[in-house]
N, C-alpha and C positions, 0 to 999 in steps of 0.2 A: 180294456172291456168294462162295461159300464156296469159302475159298484153293484146296484140290486140284482144285474142277472149272473155278475157273479157269485153272489151271495146265494141267491137261487140253487144253482148249479151245483156250488160246494154244497151246500145243507140237502140237494137231495141225493146228490152221488155218496158223501156220508153216509146215510140214512139207508140209503138200499145195496151200500157195499156187500156185506156179508148174503145177503141174499139175492144178487146179483145176477150170478149164475145161473142158480134155480128161476128167474124169471127171465132171463132173456140171453143168456148164456147158449144153448142148445138151438134156439131159434136162428143164433146170429151165426153159429160154428160154421154153417156151409158157405154162407154169403162172406163172412171173414176170410176163409179160406181162398173160396174164389178171386176176392179181391190179392191176396197175399201170391196167388199164382200169377196174376198178371206182374204185379211187381217185380214178381221173379229175380226175388236177390239172389248174389252169387258171393263165392266165397271172399274172402279179403275187402268186400265191401262196409262201408258205413253207412248206417240206415238209422233214419230218426222216425219216431210213432209218436204223436200228438193224438193225446187223449188213449190212452194206453187200457185203462181199464184196470180188468183184474189179470189181467199180465199174458193171456195166452198166446197172440203174435206175438208177443216179446219171445218167448222161448222159441215159435217154431222162424222167429226171425234171426236168431242166435244160430240156430241148427243151421241155416241156409248159407250164412255170412263165414261160420266154422271159426277156429283160432284164429284166423289172422284177421277176422273181420271185426267190427264193433256195431254196437246197439244201444241208440239214446233212446228216451222214453220220458214225457212229459203228459203231467196231467195235472187238473189243479183239485181235485178232491185229493186229503189226506190221508182217507181211508181205502180209497183204490191203489194207494202210494203203498201202503202197509200188505194189503195184500200183494199186490204184483209182486213186491219184492222176496216175499215168503214162495211165490211160486219160482220167481229164477233161482232163487236159492236150491230148492226141493229139485229143480232141473239141471241143478249142476253148470248156471252158467252166468254165475254174479260176477265172473272174472272179464266177461265181455259186455255186459249190460251195464250201463249209467242211469240210472232216473232221478226225477225232478218230480215236486208238487211246485207248479208257478203256472201262471197266466201265459197261454200260448201264443197273444196278441205281442209278448214281447222277449220274443227267442233270445236265450241268451249265449249264441253260437256266431261263429265266424263266417261271413259271406265266403256260397260255396264251399263249403266244410261238406255235405251229406252227396250219395252217390243216389239215395234215394230215399223216398219219404211217404209214409203211409197212415191214413186216417180212416177209420171203420165206426160209422155213427157217431160223428163227434163234430162234424161242422155245422149240420142243421140243428144242434143244439144253441146255435150264437145265435142272436139278432143278426137279421138280415144285415143292418150296415157296418155290423164286426164282420162278416163271412169274406168281403175282400181283403180287408185289413191282415185278417191271417196268411189268407192264401199269397199276399205280398209278403210276407214274413215268411212265407214256405220260399218262393222265389228269391227272396235272399242270400236263404241260407243251403239253398241247391247247389250243386254244380252243374257248369253249363252241360246241357246232354245229361242231366241230372232225371229221372225217371219218380214220377207222383202218381199213387194211387188211390184213392177214395172211393170208400163206400159207403153211399146215403141213403136216406128217404126220398123217394123221387118224386116231382112234382107231376113226370109223365106218366102217361097211361091212362087208363078210364077211370073215371070216378065210381066206384063201385061203391056195394052196399061196406063193406070193410073199412074204406078209405073214408066213407061219412060218419060213422060211425068212432072213425080216430078222430076225427077231426071235432068232433061233435065232444070227444073225451078232451082232446086239446083246450078247448075254450073251457072245457067245465071244470079238470082237474092239472090245472098248469102246470104246479109245481112234481105231479107225478108224471104227466106224460109231457116231454118238453122236445120231442123233435119234430120238426114242421117240414114239411116236404118241400124239394129245394129241386131247381135244376141244375144238376150237378158238374155235368157236360156245358155246360153255358159259362156256369160261375167261373170253372177253370179256363175255358177261352178267355174269358171276359180280363181274367188275372195275368194273361198274356202266354199262358201253357199252351203248348200244340197237339192238341186231341192225338192218340194211337188208336185208343179204342174206348168205344163207349157201349155199356150192355144194360139194356134195361130186364130184368126179371122181377120176382116177387115171393113175397110170403107172406103165408094167412092173407091174402085179399090184398096186400099193399106192395107197392112199385118202390124197388129199389133200384137203384144205378149203381152200376160199378167202373169209374170211368180212370183210365191210364192214360196217363199226358205227359210229355217232357219239357224243360227248359229249354231251346235252342239258343239263346245268347244270355 
């Protein structure tokens, strides 16, 4: 990841970490859970979450995989790591969740290691040139027939008033409003994943895609 982009992301999420749940947690909760439903983590599986934020999804995935499963998570913000670790410990799942504060463009896991991979409002934070690189990292660490589910702000749908306001805010305040609308399904297909389901929905007038794909080879 480009150094300036990485530093901007780290500084932004370290700054808002304490208030992130109050700012975005409630609005993203339903969408995040819809993505987890698509991922359908099962007992005994090994699952990776990229960009785990304050750790809500980690806890839900850990409950889905059970004591025989394992959950890994990476996030670029050390403040988010601290918050997520506290949430994991409070939920009693520290024994099955392993977290790291690293750049996901260089995932430190063996090839074909994970049964499933989850991202929620993470891919669109990157620069366009980095999105494909991240998805190639995802392909590398997923098992054959492994599943990936990505929830992201979508460029699909109507360019309504809220989307126009959001785009204005993103240009005006790039250090705070940092998610760019993207074509989630198209990016996954271009990275070599086989589409299973692509749902386009919305919140607060902004389009969101919830995409489930599979690595078939």
